[in-house]
N, C-alpha and C positions, 0 to 999 in steps of 0.2 A: 488586420488591426482592430481592435473591440475597444469603445470604451465603454467605461463604467459611470453610469449614470443617475447611481443611486444614493450620493450624496445631494443632488439637484430633486429629486423625489423627496426626500424628506421634508423639505421647506418651501416646496411647489405643488399644485394640485391643477391638474388638466394637461400634465405637457407630456404625455404619453406618446404622441406624433412625434413631438418635437426628438425623440431616440431613434424613433423609426427614420425621419429623416436623413439623420445625421450619420446613421449606421449606414443609410443608400449611400451617401455621398461618399463615406469613406470607403464601402466596396468600390466602387466607380474610379479607380485609379487612370482605366485608361480610356478615359471619353471621348468620346472622336470631335473630331475638331471642323467638319465638314457638316453642315453649311457654315458661314460664319456668322454670329449674330449678334446685336448691341438687346440690353435692356434698359430704357430710360425709365426712368420718375417724371409723370406729365402733367400731375396733380395732386391734393393733400393723399388721394386713396384710389390714383389710376396711375396706370405702369401701360407700355408701351413696348411690344417683343418684337423686333424688327431682322430680318431674317435675311440673305441672298440666296435669292434661288433662279438665278440665269440659267437659263434654259429650260426651268419649267413652266408646264401654264396651268394657270388656277384649276382645273379640272386634274391634275396629277400631285395636287396637296390635299392630304387630308389630315382636317385636326380631331384628337379626339379627348375630352376631359373624361376619365375614370380614376377615382379613389383618391385625389388629391392630388391630380398627376395629370401634367398637358402635355400629349404626346402627338408630335409635329410631326408626319410623316410623307417624302417624295418618291414616286413610282415615275421611274421613264416610262414615257411614250414610245411606240413605234418611230424608230429612229427614219427621219426623211433622208432620201438621196440626196447628196450632198457632192453626189460624186467620191475620186478618190482624195481622201483626208491625209495632208502631209503632216500637218499638227494638230493635238488636240490639246487647248491649255483651257479650255468650257468643260469642267465638271458635271455630266450628265447622268451621275450615278446615283441607284437610292438610296435615300438616306433614313432616321430616324434618330431624332433627338426629343430629350425628355426633360420636361420641367415641373420640380414640383411648389403647389402652390399652396398657400396658406391657407388658414381657414378663413371662410367668408370673401376667397375670390373667387371670382366670376369669369368667364372670359364673353367680353360683349361684341367682339365683333371682328374679323380680317379682313383686308383686300390686300391687293399685288398692285402693284405699280412699278414700271421698270425695272422691272426683275428683283424685287424686293417685298416680301411679304410682309405686314405690318398687323400685329395681331396685338387688338384692346383687351390689357386684363384692367377690373376693379375690384375694391375690397366692400362691400358693404356689412357692415357692422349693424347684426341684429339690432332690435332697438333695445331689447333685452340685455342687451350686453352694454350700450351706450352709458356712461356717469351720468346720474339722478342722486339727487341731495334728501339725504335722509331727515327730517327733522327729528329733534333733540325735546322732550317734554322737561321742565322744569315741575318740581312736587311728587308726592308718591309713585314707585314704581310701581301700580295696578296689573302694568299690560293692559288698560284702557288708554284708547287716546283721550288727550284734555283738551283738545279741538275738534269740531268738524272737520276741519282738513289738514290733520297730523295725521291721521289714520290712513291718506290719502297718497300711494305711491305718487314720485316724480320731484319736480323741482318747487320747491318754495322760495317767495319771494326775501323769506328773511333773514339774515345775516346770520352767519355763525356765533353763537355764544357759548362760551365754557358753561356744563351742568354743574350744579354744585353737590350733585348727587351722585356720581358716577361712582360706580363697586368694579373694583379695580383689586384681583386676587385674593377677594374675601374682605376686603379692609373696604371702608366708606372713607374716598377726601372731602375736604372743608367739613369733616363735622368734627365737635368738640368732643375729642376722647381722655377721658378722668385720667390722669397719673397712677400708676399702680402703686407707687411708697407711699 
């Protein structure tokens, strides 16, 4: 099954990776169910991935972040001599799980306790991507700032006020236009 993202790309910029993630998700119909896991949002910009990895030691688990993907894999260490096993209900097979990470998301740590592997993930928005207020100057549009602080990026303390000389689609609003008749 293939999806056509062309309509999305006509009005969106920078979502190239979204198409790749959706395509990968559509192809992975046979996703394994072992080991089971939970994903929880623990804060505004933090998440926790918890995996049930009973029978694995911390040295049997490998975490790798590559190309926006978190790969969690477990390799079985040498089996202990437990005598004759009459029933094996604890799965101790090797596994590999892949999780797509959004842009600006990083894995900050991992710990294992009582057979649960907990991986901490945090979204870090770069300063350049955070919202900032752009001042709107009143007066002639000469391309030069009218006040010393107007040319500086960042937040200003001034509330938003409409500019009476805003140009839209080649016409100027709020200016007197003589009648053509």
